[in-house]
N, C-alpha and C positions, 0 to 999 in steps of 0.2 A: 566166215564173216557173219553169217546169220546168227552164229552162236554168241557173238559179243553183245554185251548189254550196254546201252548208252544211257547216261543220266537223262532224266526227263527234261523236257524243254524248260520248264519252270526253274529247275535247279541250275541249268546252264545260264539262264538269264540272271539269276541272283549272283552267280560267281562273277559274271561280267560286270555287274553293277558294283560289286565290292572292289574290284580292280580299279574301276573309275574313281570310286571314293578315295582309295588310297592315294591316288595321284592328286586329287583335289586337296586333301589334308596336307600333303607335302608342300603344295604350292602355297596354301594358306599359312602353314607354319613358317615357311620361309619369309612370307610377307610380314607376318606378325613379329618375327625376329628382327626384321629391319626396323619396324616401328619401335619395338622395345629398345633396340640399340640407339635409335634416334632420341627416344625419350631419356635413356640413360645418359647419352651425350649431353642432352639439354639440361638434365638434372646436374650433371657434373659441372657444366659451365655456369649454371645458375648458382650452385653452391660456391664455385670459385668467385663469382661476382660478389656474392654476399660476404665471403671471407675477406676479399680485398677491401670491400666497403668497411668491414669491421676493423681491419688493420689500419685503414686510412683514418677512421674516426679515433682509434686508439692513439695513433701518432699525433693527430691534431690536438687531442686532449692533453697528451703529455707536453706537447710544444707550448700550448696556451698556458698551462700551469707553470712550466719552467720559465717562460717569458714573463709572466705576471710576477713571479717571485723575484725578478731582478729589475722591475720597473724603478725601484728606488735608486738604481745605478744609472738611470737614464734610458731614453727610448731606444737609442741605437744599440745599447747593450742588450736590452730586452728583446728586440727584434732578432738580433743575431743568436741569442740564446734559444729563442723559439725555433729558429731554423735548424740549429744544432740538434734539437730533439726530434725534429722531423727526420733529419739524417740518421739519427740513432735508432729509428724505428722503421726499417725497410718495409715497403709495401709492395706486394706482388713480386715481380721480377726486378723492380727498380731497387738499386742499392747505391746510395750516394757515398758509402764508405769504402768503396772498392780500392781507392788509392790509400795506402797506409799513412800518407801524410795529409789526409783530408782535413784534419782539424786546423792545420797551418794554412789551408787554403779556403777556410770557411767563408770569408767575405766574397771571394771569387766565385765559389759554388753558389752562394746566395744570389749573386747577380746573374749567374748563368741560368738559374731556375726561377727567375723572377716571374715568368709567365705561368708557372705551375704552383708556386707557393707565395701567398700574399699575407703579410703580417702588418697589422695596423694597431695603433694604440689610441686610447681615448677614454670615454666614460660610459658607464652602464646605467640606464634608467630602470630601476627595479619595478616601478609601477607600470610603465609602458613596455617593459622588456625589450628595450631598443638600445643598440649600440651606436654611439656617435663618435666619429673620429675627432681627436683633439690632441694637440701637443702640450697643452697647458696642464701641468700636474696630473698626467694620466694615471688612472688606477685600474684600467682594464685593457686586455689585449685580445685581439681577434686574429685567429689563424685560419686561413682557407687554403686547402691543398687540393690539387686536381691532377689526376692521371688521365690524359686524353685518349691514350691508345694502348690499353692493356690487352694483349692478345688472348682470344679464346683458345680452348683446346680442340673442340670438335665442331663448333659452329662454323668454322672456316669452310667446312664442306658445303655448307649452305650459303656461302658467300658472306658470312658475318665474321670479319677478321678480328675485330677488337671491340672493346667497350670503354666507356669513359666513367670515371669515379670521382666524385667530389665530396669533401667533408669540411665542415666548419665547426670550430670550437671557440668559445669565448670564456675566458677566465678573468677573475678580478680578485682584488683584496677583499676579504669579507669585512664588512663594517664591524667595529668593536664598540661595545659599551663598557667603559672602564671606570671603576670607582677607585679613586685614590684615597687611601685611609692613612692619614699622616698623624704622627705623634707630636703633639704640642704640649707635652707634659713639662714640668718645671726643670727636669734634668737636661732638657735640650739646650741649655746655656752652659752646661758644666765645663766644656772644654775651653771656655773663655774666662773661667773663674780662677782665682788664686789657689783654690784647692788642688788644681792640677799641677802646681809646682811642688815637687816632693822635697824631702829634707836635703837632698844632694843638689837641688837647684835645677833639675831637669825640666825642660819645657818653659823655663822662665822667659826666655826671649819671645817665644811663640805666644804665651799667655799675655804678657805685658803689651806686646804689639797688638794683640786682638783687643785688649781693653782700650788702648789708644785709638784704635780704629772706631770702636764704639763711641768714644768721646767725640771724635770728629763727625761720626754719623749723626750725633745729636746736635751738631752745629757748633761744637766747641763752646759750650755755655760758660758764663762767668758768674760765680757766686762769691761775693766778698773778695778775699785775697787768696782763695784756694787756687793752687796750680795743679797741673795734671800729676806731676811726680809728687808723691806724698812726702810731707815734712812733719817733723815733730813740732809740737806746740812750744813756743818760746814766750814765757811770761816776763814782762818788763816791770821792775819794781818801781816804787815811789821815787820821783825825781829828788835828787839830793837838795836839802834846804840849807846846807852849810858845807864848807870845805871838808869838814870831818865826816860828813855823811856819804855813803857809797851809792853808786848807781849799780843795781844788781839785775842780772837776767838769769832766768832759770829755764832750762829745757828739760821737760819730762820725756824720757826715752823709754824703751821697752822695759828694761829691768834696772835702769839707773837714772841718775839726774846729773846734768852737766850745768855747772854754776860758773858765772863770770861776775867779777866785781871790779869797780874802779879802786877799791881798797883791798888790802890783804884780808883773806878770810881768817876768822878765828876758830869758829866751830860751826857745824851744821847738825840739825836734828831731823831725822827722817821719821815719818809716820807711815805705817804699812796698812794694807787693806784689812788685816785682821785686828787692827787696833793697837798693835805693839809699836814701840818707838825705839830708836837707836840714835845715840849721840856720838859724833866723831869730833874730837877736840885736837887742840895744839896744831892748828893749821897755820901756814905762813905764806901762802901763795894766793894771788887774786883769782885763780881758776882752779877747778877741780871736778872730777867725775866721782860720784858717790853712789854706792849701793849697799844693801844690807850685808852683814857679815855673819858667820856662824849660822845659827838657826834662822836668821833673817835673809840669808843669801838667796837672791833671785825673787824675793818677795816683791809684790807690786807696791810701788811707792805712790801714795796718794797726796802727800803733803810734805813740805820741807820748810824749816826755819833756817835762815842764813844770817850768822853773826859776822859782820864785817865793819871795820871802822868803829864808829860810835853808835851804831843803830841798836835799838832795843825794841822788843815787842811787849815785854812784860808778861808773856804767856808762860814763862818758865825761867828757871835760872840759866842765864846765858843764851836765851832764845833771841834770835834776831828777827829780821823781817820774814813774814809768813807768805809762802806761795802754795797755792792749792790747785790741784788738777780737777777743777770742777767744770761742769757743762757750760756754765756762764762764762767762766774764764777762757775756755777754749773758743767759744763762739765769739767772744770779744776779740781774742787774739787773731782770729781769721776773718774778722769783720762780718760774721754771720748773724750777729745779734740784731741787725737791722734788715736782714734779707729773709723774706718769707721762704719757707721750705716749698719746693716747686711742685710737689705732687700730692695726691689725695691721701695716700697711706704712708706713714712714716713721719719722721721729724728730725731736726738737727740733733736733738738729744738722743734719739734712737740710733742715729748713725754714729754719733760719738761713742755711745755705749758699745756698739758693734765693733768699732775699731779697737776699743780697749780690751774686749773680752773674747772675740771670736777666735777659735783655735786655728782656722784656716788662714786668717790674716796673720796671726802670730807665726805660724809655720813658714809662711812666705816671707817673713822678715819685716812686716809692716805694722806690727802692733803699735798703737798710739801714733800712727802716722796718717795725716789727714791731707787729702787731695782727691782729685777726680778719679784716680785709679782705684782707690779704696771705696769712694762713693759709688762708682758704677758697679764695682763688685758687690757692694751692699744691695744695690737694686737688683742685680741679676740673681743673687743668692737668696735674698730675704723678701724682696718686693717685686717679683717677676710678673705678677698678673697685670693684665691691661687695666683693671680697675684700681690697681695700686700705683703702677708707673706706666702711664699710658703711652709714652713715647718709645718704649724699648723695642717696638716692632721695627724701628728705624735702624737698630744696631745690627751689624753683621756679626752677632755673637755665634758661637759654634757649639754643637753642630747644626743648630737650627738655620743658620745662615747658608750653610752648604745645601741643606734640604730645600730651602726657598729658591736658591739659585738653580739647583738641578731641576726643580719642578718647572721653573720657567723655561729652561732649555728643553725639557721633556715635551712641553706644549709645542715648541717649535719642531721637535722631531716628528711628532705625530701629524704635523701639517705638511710635511715634505711631500707627501702623496695624498691626493684627494680621495681618501678612503671612507669618508663620511663617519669617521670615528666621533664618539661623544665621550665626555668625561664628567664625572661627578666628584665632589669633594666631601669627604667625611673627616672630621677631626675628633680627636679624643685628648683630654676629657672635655666635657661641657661643664657648665656651672652646676649641673645636677650630678656630676661625676659619672655620667654615662658617655654618650658620644653625641655628635651633632652633624646633621647634613647641612653643610654650608651652601652647597650648590647641587641641585638635582642634575641629572644627565643633560648635558648641553653641548652645543658646538661653539659657544662663546668662551673660547679658551682664555681670552684676555681677562674676562671677568673672574674666572677661576684663579688665574695667576695673580690678579690684583688682590684677591682675598688672601691667598697664601702669603703674599708679601706683607700684608697688614696684620698678620698674626705673629705672636711672640711666644717664646717658651713659657708655659704656665699661663697662657692667655686667659683661659676660663678657670682652670684648676690645675694643681700641680701633679695630680696622681695619674696613673697609667692604667686605662681600662681597655686592654687589647680586645677582649671578648666583645664588648659593646661596639667597638670599631667595626669588627666583622659583622656583627648583627645588623647594625644600621646600614652597612654596605649591601648586605643581602636583601634587606627590605627595600632599598632603593632599586635594585635590579628587579626584584619581584614586581614592583609597582610600575616601573617606567621603562624597562629595557625593551628594545624592539625584538620581535619574534625571530627575525632573520639575522640578528647581530650575534657576534661572538662575545660572550659575557665573561668578565674577569674582574678580580679584585687585586689591587696592588697595596700591600700593607707594609708600613715602615715603622720601626721603633728603635729607640736607643736604650731601652730599659727593660724592666721586668714587670709583668702584670701584677698589680696590687689593688685593683678594684674589679668588680663590685665589692663593697665592704661586707664582711661577714661570710664570704664564700671562698672556696678555693679558686682564686682568680685565674690561675694557670689552667686548671681543669675546665673552667668556664670558657676560656678562649678556645680550647680544643673542642668542646661541645659545639660552639658556634661555627668552628671550621668544618665540623662534620655535617652540620645543617647546610652549609654552603656546598659541600661536596655532594650531598644528596640530590641537589638540583643542578649539578655539573657546573658550578662556578669555581674555576681554579683560583687559588689564592697565591699570588707571587709575593714572597716575603723578602724584606730587606732588613737585616740587622746591622745597626750602625754603632760602632764604638765598643769599648771594652766592657761596658755595663750591660749590654744587650743579652737577652736569654736566647742564645743561638740555637740551643736544643729545641726550645719551644717553636721557634720560627721554622726550623727544619721539619718538625712534626706537622705543623700546620700546612706547609707546602706539600709534604708527602701525602697527607691525608686528603687533600683536595685536588691532587693532580697538578699542582703548580710547581714553582721552582723557588729555591732559596739562594739568596746572594748575601754573603757576609762581608762587611767592610770593617776590618779589625780596628781596634782602638790603638792608642799609644803611637799614632802617626802624626806627622805634621798636618796641619789643617789643609794645606794645599794638596797633600797626598790623598786624603779621603774625599776631598771635593772632586778630584779627578776620578777616583774610584766610583763615586756616586754617579757622576755623569756617564761613566762607562756602563753602569748597570741600567740606568734609564735609557741609554741608547739601545741596549739589548732588548729591553721590554718594548720600546717603540718600534723596533725593526722586526719583531716577532709577529708579523701580520699573517693571520691565517688566510689561505687561498680557497676559492670555491669556483667550480665550473658552473656557469649560469646558462650555458648552451653547448 
């Protein structure tokens, strides 16, 4: 035993100490693992809480936007739509779509969860950032959702069984600043003019009905013995001074002359517009229709001598009483010689010349026919400006009448929901052949509509400056649009760009559209009628991120009125949405 060597006492003490340390570390490690597990559990539960909160906020955001988008359909529809999107976005363990027929039971589900999901409609005050509940033309919807008892994963060990999550979202229609750019060029009367009646007579009833409506819109005026339906002029000869003398009447018609007499006709001599004459002899009837023959066929007859009974004129061998298609004779026949011409530009002589010579009047079958139909057509085609015929704004001429009517309805459409929209009005052309801001951005929609109603085709000028219409609209938005508003331009035309003078007007319009696109002003374009440059309108819309609507021509007026209203309805209802909270 004495031969065994024992470690020194110091060494024995160190080993004993190491054993004690090992025990302590094990105890400490076990304790720290408990702490780490608790922290991990806390972290998991906290992450879960945050995830549920995010899901809840995402659900209320979607619900608020969906509900706001249907406010135009009524508050009840909007509230139910908002609840539907809460249901479509499950939060945590809650799932309202468990039943496959949940959509059919949407109203019942909404009632069952009324304590957890609250949907209100009203208005939003952007300055104070305050929502106020209101059922009067609501433009904002508030969605508040609560999950009062979402279970924890690990915190239940510590006696924390569940947590509550609440989210609120508010969405509204974004206010819009809209510039209406309307074409009031001279062609905006075209569909109510005789030129629209083709050789086969298509559209005759529509055009003539429109001209009659214009006559009635003007108050059915009375000038001399003019009637609405045009008539040829009938000239009455000298009263007979003896039983052997005839009473003759002569009616100058489009390409012939109709003669009646109380005595048999002997011969007539016709004079034509080119100065030639033709004599027709050996007549034996008291009436007859006469026109040029051979080379004189269809020549315009300006004068006729009628030999009947014992009358003589002495102007040539066998020449009888002379009748001449003069301005004075026509005015006297229709009792216009004592009636002042009613407007600043034009005259009775100018109107008479128009009826005699205008190709559109001739093609419609009304050459040399005088009445309010051809008189109003003369105003629409030749004297459309307000400074020329100041009352034409009263006429429901087309397509300008459809535009005016649809603009009025558009003003009603955008007021169906109180979205704080504003509208400006730009018209082209102006008296400078550019464009004109008739109204800066305003909520006084009645004033804008009133101005539109008092404009007529060719009001300031007859040409079409589409580029300046866009330019002036952009300038108005640049200067007066609100920073938080959605800015857009609505451009309408029935024709093709032909101003500014001396430049490529079409390219100029595209350049102005590009400038609008550069500052994110979409241009919604409407092309109206068969004469519109639909390709240009499509390019402008594509360039600026807008949309193009084409209302084709060669329709009944009532058809494109309905089409135009449908387009304006789409524009009015395309309200952008924005989350404000």
